[in-house]
mmCIF file of the N, C-alpha and C atoms, coordinates in Angstrom:
data_MODEL
# 
_entry.id   MODEL 
# 
loop_
_atom_site.group_PDB 
_atom_site.id 
_atom_site.type_symbol 
_atom_site.label_atom_id 
_atom_site.label_alt_id 
_atom_site.label_comp_id 
_atom_site.label_asym_id 
_atom_site.label_entity_id 
_atom_site.label_seq_id 
_atom_site.pdbx_PDB_ins_code 
_atom_site.Cartn_x 
_atom_site.Cartn_y 
_atom_site.Cartn_z 
_atom_site.occupancy 
_atom_site.B_iso_or_equiv 
_atom_site.pdbx_formal_charge 
_atom_site.auth_seq_id 
_atom_site.auth_comp_id 
_atom_site.auth_asym_id 
_atom_site.auth_atom_id 
_atom_site.pdbx_PDB_model_num 
ATOM 1   N N  . MET A 1 1  ? 311.694 -25.036 164.178 1.00 0.00 ? 1  MET A N  1 
ATOM 2   C CA . MET A 1 1  ? 310.782 -25.507 165.201 1.00 0.00 ? 1  MET A CA 1 
ATOM 3   C C  . MET A 1 1  ? 310.026 -26.729 164.669 1.00 0.00 ? 1  MET A C  1 
ATOM 4   N N  . THR A 1 2  ? 309.834 -27.687 165.517 1.00 0.00 ? 2  THR A N  1 
ATOM 5   C CA . THR A 1 2  ? 309.127 -28.894 165.113 1.00 0.00 ? 2  THR A CA 1 
ATOM 6   C C  . THR A 1 2  ? 307.658 -28.808 165.525 1.00 0.00 ? 2  THR A C  1 
ATOM 7   N N  . ASN A 1 3  ? 306.836 -29.499 164.782 1.00 0.00 ? 3  ASN A N  1 
ATOM 8   C CA . ASN A 1 3  ? 305.416 -29.515 165.118 1.00 0.00 ? 3  ASN A CA 1 
ATOM 9   C C  . ASN A 1 3  ? 305.131 -30.710 166.038 1.00 0.00 ? 3  ASN A C  1 
ATOM 10  N N  . PRO A 1 4  ? 303.938 -30.795 166.599 1.00 0.00 ? 4  PRO A N  1 
ATOM 11  C CA . PRO A 1 4  ? 303.619 -31.883 167.529 1.00 0.00 ? 4  PRO A CA 1 
ATOM 12  C C  . PRO A 1 4  ? 303.789 -33.278 166.910 1.00 0.00 ? 4  PRO A C  1 
ATOM 13  N N  . SER A 1 5  ? 303.463 -33.427 165.633 1.00 0.00 ? 5  SER A N  1 
ATOM 14  C CA . SER A 1 5  ? 303.621 -34.727 164.985 1.00 0.00 ? 5  SER A CA 1 
ATOM 15  C C  . SER A 1 5  ? 305.088 -35.144 164.921 1.00 0.00 ? 5  SER A C  1 
ATOM 16  N N  . GLU A 1 6  ? 305.963 -34.205 164.621 1.00 0.00 ? 6  GLU A N  1 
ATOM 17  C CA . GLU A 1 6  ? 307.394 -34.497 164.561 1.00 0.00 ? 6  GLU A CA 1 
ATOM 18  C C  . GLU A 1 6  ? 307.942 -34.856 165.945 1.00 0.00 ? 6  GLU A C  1 
ATOM 19  N N  . ARG A 1 7  ? 307.492 -34.142 166.959 1.00 0.00 ? 7  ARG A N  1 
ATOM 20  C CA . ARG A 1 7  ? 307.953 -34.436 168.322 1.00 0.00 ? 7  ARG A CA 1 
ATOM 21  C C  . ARG A 1 7  ? 307.495 -35.821 168.766 1.00 0.00 ? 7  ARG A C  1 
ATOM 22  N N  . LEU A 1 8  ? 306.255 -36.172 168.465 1.00 0.00 ? 8  LEU A N  1 
ATOM 23  C CA . LEU A 1 8  ? 305.740 -37.482 168.827 1.00 0.00 ? 8  LEU A CA 1 
ATOM 24  C C  . LEU A 1 8  ? 306.486 -38.581 168.079 1.00 0.00 ? 8  LEU A C  1 
ATOM 25  N N  . MET A 1 9  ? 306.694 -38.390 166.781 1.00 0.00 ? 9  MET A N  1 
ATOM 26  C CA . MET A 1 9  ? 307.425 -39.373 165.988 1.00 0.00 ? 9  MET A CA 1 
ATOM 27  C C  . MET A 1 9  ? 308.834 -39.570 166.552 1.00 0.00 ? 9  MET A C  1 
ATOM 28  N N  . THR A 1 10 ? 309.485 -38.494 166.920 1.00 0.00 ? 10 THR A N  1 
ATOM 29  C CA . THR A 1 10 ? 310.834 -38.578 167.475 1.00 0.00 ? 10 THR A CA 1 
ATOM 30  C C  . THR A 1 10 ? 310.836 -39.370 168.779 1.00 0.00 ? 10 THR A C  1 
ATOM 31  N N  . LYS A 1 11 ? 309.883 -39.117 169.645 1.00 0.00 ? 11 LYS A N  1 
ATOM 32  C CA . LYS A 1 11 ? 309.813 -39.845 170.912 1.00 0.00 ? 11 LYS A CA 1 
ATOM 33  C C  . LYS A 1 11 ? 309.558 -41.337 170.696 1.00 0.00 ? 11 LYS A C  1 
ATOM 34  N N  . ILE A 1 12 ? 308.672 -41.657 169.769 1.00 0.00 ? 12 ILE A N  1 
ATOM 35  C CA . ILE A 1 12 ? 308.367 -43.065 169.487 1.00 0.00 ? 12 ILE A CA 1 
ATOM 36  C C  . ILE A 1 12 ? 309.604 -43.763 168.944 1.00 0.00 ? 12 ILE A C  1 
ATOM 37  N N  . ILE A 1 13 ? 310.257 -43.143 167.968 1.00 0.00 ? 13 ILE A N  1 
ATOM 38  C CA . ILE A 1 13 ? 311.449 -43.735 167.355 1.00 0.00 ? 13 ILE A CA 1 
ATOM 39  C C  . ILE A 1 13 ? 312.550 -43.903 168.397 1.00 0.00 ? 13 ILE A C  1 
ATOM 40  N N  . GLN A 1 14 ? 312.768 -42.898 169.221 1.00 0.00 ? 14 GLN A N  1 
ATOM 41  C CA . GLN A 1 14 ? 313.810 -42.985 170.247 1.00 0.00 ? 14 GLN A CA 1 
ATOM 42  C C  . GLN A 1 14 ? 313.535 -44.112 171.232 1.00 0.00 ? 14 GLN A C  1 
ATOM 43  N N  . GLN A 1 15 ? 312.294 -44.277 171.620 1.00 0.00 ? 15 GLN A N  1 
ATOM 44  C CA . GLN A 1 15 ? 311.954 -45.337 172.566 1.00 0.00 ? 15 GLN A CA 1 
ATOM 45  C C  . GLN A 1 15 ? 312.152 -46.716 171.942 1.00 0.00 ? 15 GLN A C  1 
ATOM 46  N N  . LEU A 1 16 ? 311.739 -46.874 170.695 1.00 0.00 ? 16 LEU A N  1 
ATOM 47  C CA . LEU A 1 16 ? 311.930 -48.151 170.018 1.00 0.00 ? 16 LEU A CA 1 
ATOM 48  C C  . LEU A 1 16 ? 313.414 -48.463 169.842 1.00 0.00 ? 16 LEU A C  1 
ATOM 49  N N  . GLN A 1 17 ? 314.215 -47.453 169.601 1.00 0.00 ? 17 GLN A N  1 
ATOM 50  C CA . GLN A 1 17 ? 315.657 -47.661 169.492 1.00 0.00 ? 17 GLN A CA 1 
ATOM 51  C C  . GLN A 1 17 ? 316.266 -47.983 170.859 1.00 0.00 ? 17 GLN A C  1 
ATOM 52  N N  . ALA A 1 18 ? 315.817 -47.318 171.897 1.00 0.00 ? 18 ALA A N  1 
ATOM 53  C CA . ALA A 1 18 ? 316.327 -47.588 173.244 1.00 0.00 ? 18 ALA A CA 1 
ATOM 54  C C  . ALA A 1 18 ? 316.026 -49.020 173.674 1.00 0.00 ? 18 ALA A C  1 
ATOM 55  N N  . GLU A 1 19 ? 314.884 -49.536 173.240 1.00 0.00 ? 19 GLU A N  1 
ATOM 56  C CA . GLU A 1 19 ? 314.490 -50.911 173.560 1.00 0.00 ? 19 GLU A CA 1 
ATOM 57  C C  . GLU A 1 19 ? 315.098 -51.921 172.589 1.00 0.00 ? 19 GLU A C  1 
ATOM 58  N N  . GLN A 1 20 ? 315.911 -51.424 171.661 1.00 0.00 ? 20 GLN A N  1 
ATOM 59  C CA . GLN A 1 20 ? 316.571 -52.233 170.634 1.00 0.00 ? 20 GLN A CA 1 
ATOM 60  C C  . GLN A 1 20 ? 315.569 -53.014 169.781 1.00 0.00 ? 20 GLN A C  1 
ATOM 61  N N  . ILE A 1 21 ? 314.452 -52.362 169.506 1.00 0.00 ? 21 ILE A N  1 
ATOM 62  C CA . ILE A 1 21 ? 313.419 -52.935 168.656 1.00 0.00 ? 21 ILE A CA 1 
ATOM 63  C C  . ILE A 1 21 ? 313.566 -52.423 167.232 1.00 0.00 ? 21 ILE A C  1 
ATOM 64  N N  . LEU A 1 22 ? 314.129 -51.231 167.091 1.00 0.00 ? 22 LEU A N  1 
ATOM 65  C CA . LEU A 1 22 ? 314.245 -50.582 165.796 1.00 0.00 ? 22 LEU A CA 1 
ATOM 66  C C  . LEU A 1 22 ? 315.639 -49.984 165.664 1.00 0.00 ? 22 LEU A C  1 
ATOM 67  N N  . THR A 1 23 ? 316.299 -50.266 164.546 1.00 0.00 ? 23 THR A N  1 
ATOM 68  C CA . THR A 1 23 ? 317.617 -49.683 164.307 1.00 0.00 ? 23 THR A CA 1 
ATOM 69  C C  . THR A 1 23 ? 317.464 -48.271 163.755 1.00 0.00 ? 23 THR A C  1 
ATOM 70  N N  . GLU A 1 24 ? 318.524 -47.514 163.848 1.00 0.00 ? 24 GLU A N  1 
ATOM 71  C CA . GLU A 1 24 ? 318.504 -46.154 163.317 1.00 0.00 ? 24 GLU A CA 1 
ATOM 72  C C  . GLU A 1 24 ? 318.252 -46.171 161.807 1.00 0.00 ? 24 GLU A C  1 
ATOM 73  N N  . GLN A 1 25 ? 318.855 -47.115 161.119 1.00 0.00 ? 25 GLN A N  1 
ATOM 74  C CA . GLN A 1 25 ? 318.691 -47.224 159.678 1.00 0.00 ? 25 GLN A CA 1 
ATOM 75  C C  . GLN A 1 25 ? 317.228 -47.462 159.309 1.00 0.00 ? 25 GLN A C  1 
ATOM 76  N N  . GLU A 1 26 ? 316.569 -48.386 159.976 1.00 0.00 ? 26 GLU A N  1 
ATOM 77  C CA . GLU A 1 26 ? 315.167 -48.671 159.689 1.00 0.00 ? 26 GLU A CA 1 
ATOM 78  C C  . GLU A 1 26 ? 314.273 -47.510 160.114 1.00 0.00 ? 26 GLU A C  1 
ATOM 79  N N  . ALA A 1 27 ? 314.617 -46.848 161.212 1.00 0.00 ? 27 ALA A N  1 
ATOM 80  C CA . ALA A 1 27 ? 313.844 -45.689 161.659 1.00 0.00 ? 27 ALA A CA 1 
ATOM 81  C C  . ALA A 1 27 ? 313.881 -44.586 160.610 1.00 0.00 ? 27 ALA A C  1 
ATOM 82  N N  . ASN A 1 28 ? 315.047 -44.373 160.033 1.00 0.00 ? 28 ASN A N  1 
ATOM 83  C CA . ASN A 1 28 ? 315.172 -43.344 158.998 1.00 0.00 ? 28 ASN A CA 1 
ATOM 84  C C  . ASN A 1 28 ? 314.326 -43.683 157.775 1.00 0.00 ? 28 ASN A C  1 
ATOM 85  N N  . LYS A 1 29 ? 314.209 -44.960 157.472 1.00 0.00 ? 29 LYS A N  1 
ATOM 86  C CA . LYS A 1 29 ? 313.428 -45.381 156.307 1.00 0.00 ? 29 LYS A CA 1 
ATOM 87  C C  . LYS A 1 29 ? 311.932 -45.101 156.482 1.00 0.00 ? 29 LYS A C  1 
ATOM 88  N N  . ILE A 1 30 ? 311.417 -45.224 157.698 1.00 0.00 ? 30 ILE A N  1 
ATOM 89  C CA . ILE A 1 30 ? 309.974 -45.073 157.899 1.00 0.00 ? 30 ILE A CA 1 
ATOM 90  C C  . ILE A 1 30 ? 309.557 -43.707 158.436 1.00 0.00 ? 30 ILE A C  1 
ATOM 91  N N  . ALA A 1 31 ? 310.517 -42.873 158.795 1.00 0.00 ? 31 ALA A N  1 
ATOM 92  C CA . ALA A 1 31 ? 310.188 -41.572 159.397 1.00 0.00 ? 31 ALA A CA 1 
ATOM 93  C C  . ALA A 1 31 ? 309.273 -40.733 158.508 1.00 0.00 ? 31 ALA A C  1 
ATOM 94  N N  . GLY A 1 32 ? 309.568 -40.672 157.236 1.00 0.00 ? 32 GLY A N  1 
ATOM 95  C CA . GLY A 1 32 ? 308.738 -39.883 156.319 1.00 0.00 ? 32 GLY A CA 1 
ATOM 96  C C  . GLY A 1 32 ? 307.315 -40.393 156.226 1.00 0.00 ? 32 GLY A C  1 
ATOM 97  N N  . LYS A 1 33 ? 307.173 -41.718 156.234 1.00 0.00 ? 33 LYS A N  1 
ATOM 98  C CA . LYS A 1 33 ? 305.836 -42.311 156.174 1.00 0.00 ? 33 LYS A CA 1 
ATOM 99  C C  . LYS A 1 33 ? 305.052 -42.002 157.450 1.00 0.00 ? 33 LYS A C  1 
ATOM 100 N N  . ILE A 1 34 ? 305.739 -41.997 158.576 1.00 0.00 ? 34 ILE A N  1 
ATOM 101 C CA . ILE A 1 34 ? 305.067 -41.687 159.839 1.00 0.00 ? 34 ILE A CA 1 
ATOM 102 C C  . ILE A 1 34 ? 304.541 -40.254 159.792 1.00 0.00 ? 34 ILE A C  1 
ATOM 103 N N  . LEU A 1 35 ? 305.407 -39.332 159.401 1.00 0.00 ? 35 LEU A N  1 
ATOM 104 C CA . LEU A 1 35 ? 305.011 -37.924 159.373 1.00 0.00 ? 35 LEU A CA 1 
ATOM 105 C C  . LEU A 1 35 ? 303.914 -37.639 158.358 1.00 0.00 ? 35 LEU A C  1 
ATOM 106 N N  . SER A 1 36 ? 303.921 -38.354 157.258 1.00 0.00 ? 36 SER A N  1 
ATOM 107 C CA . SER A 1 36 ? 302.898 -38.116 156.239 1.00 0.00 ? 36 SER A CA 1 
ATOM 108 C C  . SER A 1 36 ? 301.576 -38.797 156.574 1.00 0.00 ? 36 SER A C  1 
ATOM 109 N N  . GLY A 1 37 ? 301.602 -39.679 157.580 1.00 0.00 ? 37 GLY A N  1 
ATOM 110 C CA . GLY A 1 37 ? 300.399 -40.400 157.960 1.00 0.00 ? 37 GLY A CA 1 
ATOM 111 C C  . GLY A 1 37 ? 300.094 -41.566 157.039 1.00 0.00 ? 37 GLY A C  1 
ATOM 112 N N  . LYS A 1 38 ? 301.078 -41.947 156.233 1.00 0.00 ? 38 LYS A N  1 
ATOM 113 C CA . LYS A 1 38 ? 300.867 -43.017 155.265 1.00 0.00 ? 38 LYS A CA 1 
ATOM 114 C C  . LYS A 1 38 ? 301.523 -44.332 155.669 1.00 0.00 ? 38 LYS A C  1 
ATOM 115 N N  . ILE A 1 39 ? 301.967 -44.424 156.903 1.00 0.00 ? 39 ILE A N  1 
ATOM 116 C CA . ILE A 1 39 ? 302.585 -45.675 157.345 1.00 0.00 ? 39 ILE A CA 1 
ATOM 117 C C  . ILE A 1 39 ? 301.495 -46.713 157.578 1.00 0.00 ? 39 ILE A C  1 
ATOM 118 N N  . ARG A 1 40 ? 301.792 -47.927 157.194 1.00 0.00 ? 40 ARG A N  1 
ATOM 119 C CA . ARG A 1 40 ? 300.848 -49.031 157.347 1.00 0.00 ? 40 ARG A CA 1 
ATOM 120 C C  . ARG A 1 40 ? 301.430 -50.042 158.334 1.00 0.00 ? 40 ARG A C  1 
ATOM 121 N N  . ALA A 1 41 ? 300.602 -50.916 158.796 1.00 0.00 ? 41 ALA A N  1 
ATOM 122 C CA . ALA A 1 41 ? 301.054 -51.957 159.728 1.00 0.00 ? 41 ALA A CA 1 
ATOM 123 C C  . ALA A 1 41 ? 302.181 -52.771 159.113 1.00 0.00 ? 41 ALA A C  1 
ATOM 124 N N  . GLU A 1 42 ? 302.097 -53.020 157.819 1.00 0.00 ? 42 GLU A N  1 
ATOM 125 C CA . GLU A 1 42 ? 303.133 -53.794 157.131 1.00 0.00 ? 42 GLU A CA 1 
ATOM 126 C C  . GLU A 1 42 ? 304.481 -53.080 157.156 1.00 0.00 ? 42 GLU A C  1 
ATOM 127 N N  . ASP A 1 43 ? 304.459 -51.738 157.082 1.00 0.00 ? 43 ASP A N  1 
ATOM 128 C CA . ASP A 1 43 ? 305.699 -50.963 157.125 1.00 0.00 ? 43 ASP A CA 1 
ATOM 129 C C  . ASP A 1 43 ? 306.370 -51.106 158.489 1.00 0.00 ? 43 ASP A C  1 
ATOM 130 N N  . TRP A 1 44 ? 305.561 -51.004 159.555 1.00 0.00 ? 44 TRP A N  1 
ATOM 131 C CA . TRP A 1 44 ? 306.091 -51.177 160.908 1.00 0.00 ? 44 TRP A CA 1 
ATOM 132 C C  . TRP A 1 44 ? 306.682 -52.574 161.072 1.00 0.00 ? 44 TRP A C  1 
ATOM 133 N N  . ARG A 1 45 ? 305.922 -53.558 160.633 1.00 0.00 ? 45 ARG A N  1 
ATOM 134 C CA . ARG A 1 45 ? 306.347 -54.942 160.795 1.00 0.00 ? 45 ARG A CA 1 
ATOM 135 C C  . ARG A 1 45 ? 307.664 -55.214 160.069 1.00 0.00 ? 45 ARG A C  1 
ATOM 136 N N  . LEU A 1 46 ? 307.776 -54.758 158.832 1.00 0.00 ? 46 LEU A N  1 
ATOM 137 C CA . LEU A 1 46 ? 309.002 -54.962 158.073 1.00 0.00 ? 46 LEU A CA 1 
ATOM 138 C C  . LEU A 1 46 ? 310.188 -54.281 158.742 1.00 0.00 ? 46 LEU A C  1 
ATOM 139 N N  . ALA A 1 47 ? 310.012 -53.041 159.158 1.00 0.00 ? 47 ALA A N  1 
ATOM 140 C CA . ALA A 1 47 ? 311.108 -52.306 159.801 1.00 0.00 ? 47 ALA A CA 1 
ATOM 141 C C  . ALA A 1 47 ? 311.571 -53.013 161.071 1.00 0.00 ? 47 ALA A C  1 
ATOM 142 N N  . ILE A 1 48 ? 310.633 -53.493 161.857 1.00 0.00 ? 48 ILE A N  1 
ATOM 143 C CA . ILE A 1 48 ? 310.984 -54.166 163.106 1.00 0.00 ? 48 ILE A CA 1 
ATOM 144 C C  . ILE A 1 48 ? 311.622 -55.524 162.835 1.00 0.00 ? 48 ILE A C  1 
ATOM 145 N N  . GLU A 1 49 ? 311.082 -56.263 161.863 1.00 0.00 ? 49 GLU A N  1 
ATOM 146 C CA . GLU A 1 49 ? 311.673 -57.566 161.531 1.00 0.00 ? 49 GLU A CA 1 
ATOM 147 C C  . GLU A 1 49 ? 313.102 -57.404 161.022 1.00 0.00 ? 49 GLU A C  1 
ATOM 148 N N  . LEU A 1 50 ? 313.335 -56.419 160.160 1.00 0.00 ? 50 LEU A N  1 
ATOM 149 C CA . LEU A 1 50 ? 314.685 -56.187 159.652 1.00 0.00 ? 50 LEU A CA 1 
ATOM 150 C C  . LEU A 1 50 ? 315.621 -55.754 160.778 1.00 0.00 ? 50 LEU A C  1 
ATOM 151 N N  . SER A 1 51 ? 315.121 -54.937 161.680 1.00 0.00 ? 51 SER A N  1 
ATOM 152 C CA . SER A 1 51 ? 315.928 -54.498 162.817 1.00 0.00 ? 51 SER A CA 1 
ATOM 153 C C  . SER A 1 51 ? 316.284 -55.665 163.723 1.00 0.00 ? 51 SER A C  1 
ATOM 154 N N  . MET A 1 52 ? 315.308 -56.529 163.982 1.00 0.00 ? 52 MET A N  1 
ATOM 155 C CA . MET A 1 52 ? 315.550 -57.683 164.855 1.00 0.00 ? 52 MET A CA 1 
ATOM 156 C C  . MET A 1 52 ? 316.544 -58.639 164.205 1.00 0.00 ? 52 MET A C  1 
ATOM 157 N N  . ASP A 1 53 ? 316.438 -58.833 162.876 1.00 0.00 ? 53 ASP A N  1 
ATOM 158 C CA . ASP A 1 53 ? 317.386 -59.685 162.165 1.00 0.00 ? 53 ASP A CA 1 
ATOM 159 C C  . ASP A 1 53 ? 318.798 -59.135 162.281 1.00 0.00 ? 53 ASP A C  1 
ATOM 160 N N  . LYS A 1 54 ? 318.949 -57.821 162.151 1.00 0.00 ? 54 LYS A N  1 
ATOM 161 C CA . LYS A 1 54 ? 320.264 -57.196 162.276 1.00 0.00 ? 54 LYS A CA 1 
ATOM 162 C C  . LYS A 1 54 ? 320.783 -57.344 163.695 1.00 0.00 ? 54 LYS A C  1 
ATOM 163 N N  . GLY A 1 55 ? 319.895 -57.228 164.675 1.00 0.00 ? 55 GLY A N  1 
ATOM 164 C CA . GLY A 1 55 ? 320.289 -57.395 166.072 1.00 0.00 ? 55 GLY A CA 1 
ATOM 165 C C  . GLY A 1 55 ? 320.746 -58.813 166.346 1.00 0.00 ? 55 GLY A C  1 
ATOM 166 N N  . ASP A 1 56 ? 320.053 -59.788 165.780 1.00 0.00 ? 56 ASP A N  1 
ATOM 167 C CA . ASP A 1 56 ? 320.450 -61.186 165.941 1.00 0.00 ? 56 ASP A CA 1 
ATOM 168 C C  . ASP A 1 56 ? 321.809 -61.446 165.298 1.00 0.00 ? 56 ASP A C  1 
ATOM 169 N N  . GLN A 1 57 ? 322.042 -60.871 164.125 1.00 0.00 ? 57 GLN A N  1 
ATOM 170 C CA . GLN A 1 57 ? 323.320 -61.046 163.441 1.00 0.00 ? 57 GLN A CA 1 
ATOM 171 C C  . GLN A 1 57 ? 324.449 -60.428 164.247 1.00 0.00 ? 57 GLN A C  1 
ATOM 172 N N  . ASN A 1 58 ? 324.215 -59.256 164.826 1.00 0.00 ? 58 ASN A N  1 
ATOM 173 C CA . ASN A 1 58 ? 325.243 -58.599 165.635 1.00 0.00 ? 58 ASN A CA 1 
ATOM 174 C C  . ASN A 1 58 ? 325.544 -59.406 166.882 1.00 0.00 ? 58 ASN A C  1 
ATOM 175 N N  . ALA A 1 59 ? 324.530 -60.011 167.482 1.00 0.00 ? 59 ALA A N  1 
ATOM 176 C CA . ALA A 1 59 ? 324.723 -60.816 168.675 1.00 0.00 ? 59 ALA A CA 1 
ATOM 177 C C  . ALA A 1 59 ? 325.562 -62.053 168.343 1.00 0.00 ? 59 ALA A C  1 
ATOM 178 N N  . GLU A 1 60 ? 325.319 -62.648 167.202 1.00 0.00 ? 60 GLU A N  1 
ATOM 179 C CA . GLU A 1 60 ? 326.078 -63.828 166.788 1.00 0.00 ? 60 GLU A CA 1 
ATOM 180 C C  . GLU A 1 60 ? 327.540 -63.477 166.528 1.00 0.00 ? 60 GLU A C  1 
ATOM 181 N N  . GLU A 1 61 ? 327.783 -62.297 165.973 1.00 0.00 ? 61 GLU A N  1 
ATOM 182 C CA . GLU A 1 61 ? 329.145 -61.869 165.668 1.00 0.00 ? 61 GLU A CA 1 
ATOM 183 C C  . GLU A 1 61 ? 329.938 -61.605 166.932 1.00 0.00 ? 61 GLU A C  1 
ATOM 184 N N  . THR A 1 62 ? 329.293 -61.095 167.985 1.00 0.00 ? 62 THR A N  1 
ATOM 185 C CA . THR A 1 62 ? 330.008 -60.783 169.222 1.00 0.00 ? 62 THR A CA 1 
ATOM 186 C C  . THR A 1 62 ? 330.094 -61.962 170.157 1.00 0.00 ? 62 THR A C  1 
ATOM 187 N N  . HIS A 1 63 ? 329.231 -62.963 169.975 1.00 0.00 ? 63 HIS A N  1 
ATOM 188 C CA . HIS A 1 63 ? 329.236 -64.159 170.827 1.00 0.00 ? 63 HIS A CA 1 
ATOM 189 C C  . HIS A 1 63 ? 329.302 -65.418 169.959 1.00 0.00 ? 63 HIS A C  1 
ATOM 190 N N  . PRO A 1 64 ? 330.505 -65.816 169.571 1.00 0.00 ? 64 PRO A N  1 
ATOM 191 C CA . PRO A 1 64 ? 330.622 -66.977 168.691 1.00 0.00 ? 64 PRO A CA 1 
ATOM 192 C C  . PRO A 1 64 ? 330.197 -68.278 169.321 1.00 0.00 ? 64 PRO A C  1 
# 
């Protein structure tokens, strides 16, 4: 059974992934920090920037 913090974290991560703001790989990297309450603004920013960079690279590969 999951606790309320885990359910909220899951919903946030799923929404960010659905909006293609966060990749699954980056979400997995920050999930523990979210649950522990030790995530910082810099952690969010890095995860999103890395996800966006990967999204841009994938777009370039599919649309030459």
